[in-house]
N, C-alpha and C positions, 0 to 999 in steps of 0.2 A: 892486580895490575897497578901501575904507578898512579900517583895523584893526578899527573897531567893527562894520562890516558882516560882516567875516570871523568875528568872535566870535559875533554873534547868528545867523548863518546856520543853524546846526543847530536853533535854537529858533523859526524863523520860516519862513513859506511864501512862495514866489514864484508870483505869479498873473498871468495875462494875461486881459484882458477885451475882447471885442468888444461895445461898448455901442451896440447898434443901435436904430433907431427902431422896428422891428417885433419883433426878437428879440435877446436878449443871450446870449452864450456865454462860459463861464468855463473857462480852462485852468489846471490845477494842476500845478506842476512834479512830474515823476515819475509822473503819472497821466494826463496828456492832458486832453482836453475832458470835463468831468464835469457841466456844466450847459448846457442849451440850452432856454431858456424865453422866452415872449413878454415884451416890455418893457411890462408892464401892472401897475398897482397898483389894488386896490379899497379905498376909504376909507369909513368910517362917518362921515357928516357930523354926526351928533349928538354923537359922542364924540371925533371926530378921530383915531380909531385905525385902523390898517391892518387890513383884514379878510383880504385875500389878496394874494399876489404871484405873478407869472408865469402859468403855465398855468391855474391855478385862477381867477385874476383875469380872464384873457381869456375864459373860459367865461361870465363874468358880463356881458360887454359886451352892451348892449341888452336885458338881462334883469333889471336891478336895481330894487328898490323905490326910492322917492324919497329915503330917508335913506342909501342906499349909492350911491357913484359910482365907476365903473371908469374910470381915466384912463391915458393913455399920456404919461409925463412927458418924453418926448423928441420933438421935432418937427424934421424935416429933419436928423436926426442930432445936434442940439444940445439942451442942457438948456432946457426951457421951464418946468418946475416944480422948483425946487431941492430943496425939502424932500421931495417925493415921490421924486425921483431918489435922494436920500440914503437913504431908507427901502428902496428897491429894491436899491441897492448893498449896504447892510448885510445884507439878507436873503441875497443871493447870496454874500457873503463868509462869512457864518456857515455856510451850507449847504456851501460848497466846503471849508471847513476842519473840518467835523464829523469827529471820529475821528482827527484829526492831533495831533501832539504840540506844536503851536505854543504858545509862551508869550507872545509879543508879536505885534503887528500885522504883517500881510503886506506884502511889497514888491510893488506892483501896476503893471502896464503896461496902459494903456487906449488903444484905437484910436479916433480921431475922424476926421470927414470932412476932406479936404484944404481948405486955405484958410479954416478957421474963425478967428475973431478971438481976440485975447489974452483978452478978457473971457469968451468962450465956453469957451476952453481952461481958464481959471482956474476957471470954474464946475464943470467936470468934476473938476478936481484937488481943489477944496475939498470937493465932495460925497463923493469917495472917502475923503479924509482924515477927514471927519466920520463916515463909515461904519465907520471902524476901521483904515484902511490906515496903515502906518507911513511908507512912502515911495510916492510916486505919480509915474509917468513917462507922458508923453503922446507918442503916435506917430500920424502920419497913416495912415489906413486903406489907401490904395493901396500904401504902402511895406510895411505889415504884411502885406497880402495877397500881395505879391511874395515876401516872405520865407517866408510860409506855403506858397507854391507852389514854393519853392526856386529862384527865378530868380536869375541872377548879377548882382544889383543893385550890387555893389561894383566890378564891372569897367567899363572904358571902352567899354561896348557897351550900347546902349539897349534897354530892355524897355518894352512898353506894357501897362498894366492898364486894363481896363474892369470896374468893380465895380458891378453893378446891384443895389442893396440895397432896403430897404423905403422909406426916406425920401429917399435921395439916390442918384444915379449918379455915381461918382467915376471920372474919366478922367485918367490920368496917364502921362507918359513919364518913366522913371526910369533914371538912370545915375550911377555913382560915389556911391552912397548918398544921392542927392538927387533932387528933382523938377526935371526939365528944363522941362517944360510940364505944366500940369494945369488941370482944369476940374471944378467941382462943380455938378451940375445937380439941382434939386429936382423931378426927374421920375424916378420909379422905381416900385417895386411898389405903394405906397400910391396913387399917382396913377392907376395902371392900374385899381385897385379903384374909385376915384371915377369914372373914365371908364365902367366897366361899369355902375355904378349909374345914372349919368346917361343912358346909352344905353337901358337897359331902361325907365327912367321915361319917356323921350321916345317911344320906338318901340313899347313894349308896354304902356305905362300901368300898370306894376307897380313897387312900391317894395320893394327888398330891402335887407338889412343888409350891413355891410362884411364880415362873416364869410362870408356867402353868396357875395359877389362874389369873395372870396379863393379859396373852393373852386372856383368856376366858372372862375376864371383858370387854374388848374392842371388842371382836369378836361377842358375842351374848347378851351382857348385854343391857337391856332396862328397865327403871324404869316405863314405860307405856306399857300397853298391845298392842301387835302388831297385825295388820290384818293378816299378814303372819308370823307365828312363826319362830323365828331364832333358829338354832341348830348347834352344832359342836361336833365332836368326841373328847373325852378326854381320855388320857392314864395315868395310874398310877399303884399303887400296891394294889392288893386286900387285904383288911384288915383281911379277914378270912383265905384265903389260903396263903397269902404272895407272890402270883404269879402275873405277869403282867395282867392288866385288862383294857379293853376299854369300855367306856359307852358313850352314846349320851346325851348331856346336852342341854336344851332349854333355851330360854330367861326367861321363867316362873320360872325355877329352880334358875337361878341367881337372878331374881327379889325377890324371896322368901328369898334367902340367905342374901341379902343386905338391906332388908326392914327396919330393926331396925336401922341401921346406917344412912340410908337416912332420916328416921323420926327424928333422933337426930339432923341432920344438919338443917332441916327445923325448928325444935323447937328452936334451937339456934338463927336462923335468926329472928324468932318471938320475942324472948327475947330482942334482940338488938333494934328492932323496938319499943317494948313496953317501953323500958327504955329511948328512945330518946325523946327530946322535941317535942311538937306538930308542931312547925314551921318546924323542920327538917323532920318530917314524911310527911308534906305537900310537901316539896321539892322533896322527894323521890317518892312520888306518881306521881309527874309531869314528872319526867325523868326516873324513874325505877331504879332497882338495876343492878349493873354491875357484870357479872359473868366471872371469869377467873380461870386459873389453869387447870390441867389435868382432873378434875372432870367435867369441862364444856363440855368435848368431849364425855361423856357418853350419849348414846342416850336417849332422853326424859327428861333429867334433866332440861333444861331451861323451857320446857312446864310444867313440874310438879311444879316447883317453881312458875311460873306465875299463875297456877291454885290454888295452896294451899295458896299463899300469897296475891293474887289479886293485883299484881303489874306487870308492864311491866318488862321484863328481857332483858338486852342487853348483848350480848356475845362479848368478846374481839376478835379483828381480828385474833390474834394468841395467844390463851389462855396460851400456854406453855411458852411464852417468855415475858409476860407482866412485870414481876418483873425484869428480866434481863435488858430489855430495859429501865425500870425506873431507875435502879441503874446506867446504862450507861449515861443516860441523866444528872443525878445528878453529876456524875464524870466529865462530860464535862462542867457543869455550877455550880461548887461547891459553889461559892460565892452567887449565887441566891437562893440556897436551904439550906444554913447553918442552918436556924432556924428549919428545920424538922429533923435534925440529932440527934441521941441519945447521951447522955453524952457530951453536948455542952461545959460544963465547962472544959472538958479535951482536947478540940480541940484548935489548934493554931488559930491565928487571920485570919479570912477569908474575912475581909473587903477589898473592892477594893481600890487600891492605887489611 
């Protein structure tokens, strides 16, 4: 690292951020993951002030008066509202560094979806700098997830990552610290919620909110038929009468709702495998694909992928934190991972002294 970086290190923090569409996680050097909150910001439209960020703001979704708006500033893993993203990052950085001895802004590594444009990457970088970061480095999420899962990405042996997040599903084949093949699909957790909402509206004539769909997805969702059917009561508004209504939803109902999206994810994985060199496919057949992200927690997903793709499937120890742990590892050993960062030509000299 540079002489300046060596000098300021004791007075600055190293932070890794998984800036997700649904949730953001923050890793602080020496402490691990200390923040895991929804990527939601509540704004007062009259004053323009931020009312709440994270978990508190998410609880306001669908419940706010007209002058308060709860928004998600990230869509499909990229910044859709720059100013709100900046406010959210500022909140996370302040909260992460509370009680530390930092005198200057932190050095931050942020995970972004694979294949994003230079403009989208620059928006993330600028938002973080405006939020108080001293230095900002960008890494693609599949690589960060692989590092978080301690896969041997630096070796001439291929590893495959399938990261089913909130806004996107990232599918990547990694070897020698780079992406051999990758595909970013805008079909993930949020799309499954939309599928459930649409299915209940069409089949049961009941309107539910996104939060209810999210709870239902994890309570009774299974992509495989269960020996003992799962079911749960769901409350919403009757589409015909406009009055409150409660229905009982089974795992079969949810499975029917999300079938199209699940098929799209499987087809995208097939495409990446088909486009990969034969030697790479041979490596993957030997070690299997690595599944991470919130989608890995949906019942039956690993088994379905193994059956449909005829490959072993390895689930991350903690699928929700793989990317955050990876960005944290990179932040702690930045000079070792400098070649995997995006926009290297814009980065300061990271060579060791």
